[in-house]
C-alpha positions, 0 to 999 in steps of 0.5 A: 209055258202057255200052250194053245189047246182045243176043247172038244165040245162033246167029251171036254178033252183039251188037246194040243200037238207037241211036234210037226207030225204029232196028230192028236185026237180027243177021246171021243174022236170028235176033234183032232189037231196036228202041226205042233208049234210050226203050224196048226191044223184043227179038224172036227166032225160037227162044230169047231172047237174053241181054242183055250190057252193053258199054262203047263210046267214043261218046255218045248224040248220036253214036249218034243221028246215026249212025242218023239220017244212015244212017252205020251205024258202030254198032248191031252188034258182029259175032260171032267 
């Protein structure tokens, strides 16, 4: 499925929120996202992060279960 991620301008992590109360931040703490698929809230310290669509092999249910069960397999794609 395609998901909208936000890329940190400093550490290059791409982050996304998996559920309504899934607050995520990048590795360096420069940006955060919240809201899952219901709404999106993006915060940043110095500059707004670009939104990037990526394709991941997962369903909405798996993303929710990953958040709800605190597995944390998804939600961040580490920068290179």
